[in-house]
C-alpha positions in Angstrom: -35.6 96.2 98.8 -33.3 94.6 96.3 -30.5 96.6 94.6 -28.2 95.6 91.7 -25.2 97.5 90.6 -21.8 96.9 89.0 -18.9 97.3 91.5 -15.4 97.1 90.2 -16.6 95.4 87.0 -18.7 92.7 88.8 -22.5 92.8 88.9 -23.8 92.5 92.5 -27.3 92.1 93.9 -28.2 92.4 97.5 -31.3 92.8 99.7 -30.9 96.1 101.6 -32.8 98.6 103.7 -33.7 101.7 101.7 -31.8 104.0 104.0 -28.5 102.2 103.7 -25.6 104.4 102.6 -23.4 103.4 99.8 -20.3 103.5 102.0 -21.9 100.9 104.4 -23.2 98.8 101.5 -19.6 98.5 100.1 -18.0 97.8 103.5 -20.6 95.7 105.3 -22.4 93.9 102.4 -19.5 93.5 99.9 -16.6 93.5 102.4 -14.8 96.2 100.3 -13.3 97.8 103.4 -10.8 100.0 101.4 -13.5 102.7 101.3 -13.3 104.4 104.7 -16.0 105.9 106.7 -14.9 109.1 108.4 -16.9 112.1 109.4 -20.4 111.1 108.2 -21.0 114.7 107.1 -19.2 114.7 103.7 -16.4 116.9 104.9 -13.4 114.5 105.1 -13.5 112.7 101.8 -12.2 109.4 103.1 -15.3 107.7 101.5 -14.7 108.8 97.9 -15.7 106.2 95.3 -16.7 106.6 91.6 -20.2 106.5 90.5 -20.4 106.2 86.8 -16.9 107.5 86.5 -17.5 110.6 88.7 -16.0 110.9 92.3 -18.7 111.0 94.9 -18.6 110.9 98.7 -20.3 107.6 99.4 -21.4 108.7 102.8 -24.0 111.0 101.0 -25.3 108.5 98.5 -27.9 105.9 99.3 -27.0 102.4 98.1 -30.5 102.3 96.4 -29.5 105.4 94.4 -26.5 103.5 93.0 -28.7 100.7 91.7 -28.2 100.2 88.0 -25.0 102.2 88.0 -21.3 101.4 88.0 -19.3 101.9 91.2 -15.5 101.8 91.4 -13.7 101.6 94.7 -10.0 101.8 95.6 -9.9 98.0 95.3 -10.8 98.5 91.6 -7.7 100.6 90.9 -5.4 97.6 90.6 -5.8 95.9 87.3 -4.5 92.4 86.2 -2.2 92.2 89.2 -0.6 95.7 88.5 -1.0 98.6 90.8 -2.2 101.8 89.3 0.4 104.6 88.9 -1.5 106.5 91.6 -1.1 103.6 94.1 2.6 103.3 93.2 3.1 107.1 93.5 1.7 107.0 97.0 4.1 104.3 97.9 7.1 105.8 96.2 6.7 109.4 97.5 5.3 108.6 100.9 1.8 110.1 100.1 0.4 108.4 103.1 1.0 108.3 106.8 -1.8 106.6 108.8 -3.5 105.7 105.5 -7.0 106.7 106.6 -7.6 109.3 103.9 -5.5 107.5 101.3 -8.3 105.5 99.5 -10.4 108.7 98.9 -7.3 110.6 97.9 -6.3 108.0 95.4 -9.8 107.8 93.8 -9.9 111.6 93.5 -6.3 111.7 92.1 -7.1 108.9 89.6 -10.1 111.0 88.4 -7.9 114.1 88.1 -5.3 112.3 86.0 -7.9 110.8 83.8 -9.2 114.3 83.0 -5.9 116.1 83.1 -2.8 113.9 82.7 -0.4 116.7 83.5 -1.8 118.9 86.3 0.0 121.7 88.0 0.5 121.6 91.7 -2.3 124.2 92.0 -4.7 121.9 90.0 -3.8 118.9 92.2 -4.4 120.9 95.4 -7.8 122.1 94.0 -8.8 118.5 93.1 -8.0 117.2 96.6 -9.4 120.3 98.4 -12.5 118.4 99.4 -10.5 115.9 101.4 -8.8 116.1 104.8 -5.5 114.6 105.7 -4.4 115.1 109.3 -0.9 113.6 108.9 1.0 114.6 105.8 0.5 118.3 105.3 -0.3 117.5 101.6 3.2 118.0 100.2 3.8 114.3 99.9 0.3 113.7 98.5 0.9 116.4 95.7 4.3 114.9 95.0 2.8 111.4 94.8 0.2 112.6 92.2 2.9 114.3 90.2 5.0 111.1 90.2 2.0 109.1 89.0 1.4 111.7 86.2 5.0 111.4 85.1 5.0 107.6 85.4 1.9 107.2 83.2 3.1 109.7 80.7 6.5 107.8 80.5 8.4 111.0 81.4 9.7 109.9 84.7 13.3 108.7 84.3 14.8 105.9 86.4 17.4 108.5 87.6 14.6 110.5 89.2 14.3 109.8 92.9 11.3 111.1 95.0 12.3 113.8 97.4 13.2 112.1 100.7 10.8 112.9 103.5 12.5 110.8 106.1 16.3 111.0 106.6 18.3 107.7 106.5 18.7 106.3 110.0 22.4 107.1 110.1 22.0 110.7 109.0 22.7 113.4 111.5 20.0 115.9 112.6 16.2 115.7 112.6 14.6 112.6 111.2 12.1 114.6 109.2 13.2 117.0 106.5 12.6 120.6 107.4 10.5 121.2 104.2 7.9 118.6 105.4 8.0 119.5 109.1 7.1 123.1 108.3 4.4 122.3 105.8 1.0 123.6 106.8 -1.9 121.2 107.3 -4.3 122.5 104.6 -4.6 121.6 101.0 -4.8 125.2 99.8 
């Protein structure tokens, strides 16, 4: 069957099997490999993309169902050569470790900030609760999203420095700050 959809602002048409999942369509047919494929059960959230402006887990959507709709992937966050504040926030505040969950986290975070430009930590944690990160303990992810909110609101001052999660190489003691080392592994 043939499917046509708009992906990151560009109309695409491909011949596909009716059972093809959107995550595989994006990765294998369009070579948009920023969308990751994790658990295949919709539990981990690494595959989150937007379908008509709403975050969806692309491992649960058939590519054929996206026909005639607009899909946005993590590759579509960058606009005109400028990284999105979410992308910059994850870089500035070390919101990623291995990076596997990062694309889905960024897409969910961008949707949150579009709806609520000044979320509380609790609202951020609720928004990302459908996603799993096995590396960061979520503290740096929450901090990254707060940084992005302040950046896009213009309330982040240049004097503000993100909280260090890794001590300088010449600092005595452990290389990971105690507040990060003792953070639990759940989003709630």
